[in-house]
ZAMARGU-4260 file (C-alpha; in steps of 0.2 Angstrom, whole numbers, plus 5000, padded with zeros to 4 digits):
<rodrens>
0) 5493/5633/5531 | 5488/5640/5514 | 5506/5645/5510 | 5511/5627/5514 | 5498/5619/5503
5) 5503/5631/5489 | 5522/5627/5491 | 5518/5608/5491 | 5508/5609/5475 | 5521/5619/5467
10) 5534/5606/5471 | 5522/5592/5465 | 5518/5601/5448 | 5536/5602/5444 | 5539/5584/5449
15) 5525/5578/5438 | 5530/5588/5423 | 5537/5580/5407 | 5554/5589/5409 | 5563/5576/5419
20) 5560/5558/5427 | 5568/5564/5443 | 5575/5581/5449 | 5590/5585/5458 | 5586/5597/5473
25) 5596/5612/5465 | 5586/5611/5449 | 5570/5608/5459 | 5574/5624/5469 | 5576/5634/5453
30) 5560/5628/5445 | 5550/5631/5460 | 5558/5647/5466 | 5560/5640/5484 | 5575/5641/5494
35) 5584/5624/5496 | 5582/5624/5515 | 5564/5627/5513 | 5562/5614/5499 | 5572/5601/5508
40) 5560/5603/5523 | 5545/5601/5512 | 5552/5586/5503 | 5556/5577/5519 | 5538/5579/5525
45) 5531/5573/5508 | 5542/5558/5508 | 5535/5552/5525 | 5517/5552/5517 | 5523/5544/5501
50) 5520/5559/5490 | 5538/5561/5485 | 5552/5548/5483 | 5570/5550/5483 | 5582/5539/5473
55) 5594/5531/5485 | 5608/5532/5472 | 5606/5549/5463 | 5597/5557/5478 | 5585/5565/5464
60) 5567/5567/5468 | 5551/5561/5459 | 5532/5559/5463 | 5528/5545/5476 | 5516/5531/5473
65) 5503/5538/5485 | 5497/5549/5471 | 5493/5533/5461 | 5484/5526/5475 | 5473/5542/5477
70) 5470/5542/5458 | 5464/5524/5459 | 5452/5527/5474 | 5445/5543/5465 | 5443/5533/5449
75) 5433/5520/5458 | 5421/5532/5466 | 5418/5541/5450 | 5414/5525/5441 | 5406/5515/5455
80) 5388/5519/5449 | 5392/5514/5431 | 5400/5498/5436 | 5388/5493/5449 | 5372/5497/5439
85) 5370/5481/5428 | 5374/5470/5443 | 5361/5479/5453 | 5348/5476/5439 | 5353/5458/5438
90) 5351/5456/5457 | 5334/5465/5457 | 5328/5453/5444 | 5334/5438/5453 | 5327/5442/5470
95) 5313/5454/5465 | 5317/5467/5478 | 5324/5484/5478 | 5343/5486/5477 | 5353/5500/5484
100) 5371/5506/5482 | 5378/5516/5497 | 5394/5526/5500 | 5402/5534/5515 | 5398/5552/5518
105) 5407/5558/5533 | 5398/5550/5548 | 5384/5545/5537 | 5381/5533/5523 | 5372/5539/5507
110) 5362/5530/5493 | 5369/5535/5476 | 5361/5522/5465 | 5345/5511/5466 | 5336/5498/5456
115) 5318/5496/5461 | 5309/5480/5464 | 5297/5475/5450 | 5284/5471/5462 | 5270/5483/5467
120) 5275/5483/5486 | 5293/5488/5486 | 5305/5498/5496 | 5311/5515/5490 | 5323/5528/5497
125) 5329/5545/5491 | 5346/5545/5483 | 5357/5557/5492 | 5349/5555/5509 | 5361/5555/5523
130) 5359/5540/5535 | 5368/5539/5551 | 5381/5525/5551 | 5373/5516/5565 | 5356/5514/5556
135) 5352/5501/5543 | 5362/5486/5535 | 5371/5497/5522 | 5377/5509/5535 | 5383/5496/5547
140) 5393/5486/5535 | 5402/5502/5529 | 5405/5506/5547 | 5412/5489/5551 | 5425/5491/5538
145) 5432/5508/5545 | 5447/5509/5556 | 5444/5506/5574 | 5447/5524/5579 | 5434/5530/5567
150) 5421/5516/5573 | 5424/5522/5591 | 5421/5540/5586 | 5405/5537/5577 | 5397/5524/5589
155) 5401/5536/5604 | 5393/5551/5595 | 5377/5541/5588 | 5373/5529/5602 | 5369/5529/5620
160) 5383/5522/5631 | 5372/5507/5636 | 5369/5502/5618 | 5387/5503/5612 | 5394/5486/5618
165) 5381/5476/5609 | 5382/5486/5594 | 5401/5484/5593 | 5398/5466/5594 | 5386/5467/5579
170) 5400/5476/5569 | 5413/5463/5573 | 5401/5449/5568 | 5397/5459/5552 | 5415/5461/5547
175) 5419/5443/5551 | 5404/5436/5541 | 5405/5449/5527 | 5387/5455/5528 | 5375/5465/5539
180) 5356/5463/5542 | 5344/5476/5549 | 5326/5475/5553 | 5315/5491/5554 | 5329/5502/5559
185) 5325/5516/5547 | 5308/5512/5541 | 5294/5502/5550 | 5290/5485/5541 | 5306/5484/5531
190) 5323/5475/5532 | 5339/5475/5523 | 5354/5464/5520 | 5370/5472/5514 | 5388/5467/5509
195) 5404/5478/5507 | 5411/5483/5490 | 5430/5483/5492 | 5441/5492/5479 | 5459/5495/5476
200) 5471/5493/5491 | 5458/5483/5500 | 5449/5499/5504 | 5430/5499/5506 | 5421/5510/5493
205) 5403/5506/5497 | 5389/5494/5501 | 5377/5484/5491 | 5360/5480/5499 | 5344/5471/5496
210) 5330/5480/5504 | 5313/5472/5506 | 5297/5472/5516 | 5299/5461/5531 | 5284/5450/5527
215) 5293/5444/5511 | 5309/5439/5520 | 5305/5422/5528 | 5318/5412/5539 | 5320/5401/5524
220) 5323/5415/5511 | 5335/5425/5521 | 5351/5414/5518 | 5347/5415/5499 | 5347/5434/5500
225) 5363/5435/5510 | 5372/5423/5497 | 5366/5433/5482 | 5370/5451/5489 | 5388/5444/5494
230) 5391/5437/5477 | 5386/5452/5468 | 5396/5464/5480 | 5411/5453/5477 | 5408/5454/5458
235) 5407/5473/5458 | 5423/5473/5469 | 5433/5463/5457 | 5427/5474/5442 | 5434/5490/5451
240) 5451/5482/5455 | 5447/5475/5472 | 5446/5458/5480
</rodrens>
């Protein structure tokens, strides 16, 4: 496995060098030091994943567009906090509640940025704390936007069988409506409403949430919080190249 990765990286490093726009297999074999039969096998596999492309006319090889997609996704994650921060501050001032930015962390979500409410009674969470994807509005909206096999795996591992059907219905509704709500799921007396942040290639990169004491979120006020968190999440998504 290690040797395969080393060979694949050797091929890519040659392909992305400035020497040629595209490489004939004979010259690529010479540059990488790999036998043509071995090189051909690796190239075929890499083409399947979009890591390498072959010109249909010249049959020469060049890097595939998957690398660009990976680059955009990594760029989004590196810059998400910086992009989101001013919009989080604006939202915190508007609703006077604490605002959090969560990202996917394996089978958990993790808050990576927060702006605290200006009020004395406010919600606080530790940045970097791992929270199961089945607990809390930010976690649930992230989970709702994952692929179905990933959702099934997480729900099966984190919830008792009798709770799974109703929870899956919650996720379906959250995906459809574009927001999730939670009441006292992680901390007693608190609630949260969260919306997804969508980046390049329609990929989910995080969740924006308003976290508040339950007593401040009346039935009349809840629709306003939903509207505002969805609006700011959409704005952040647009700034990082998403929807």
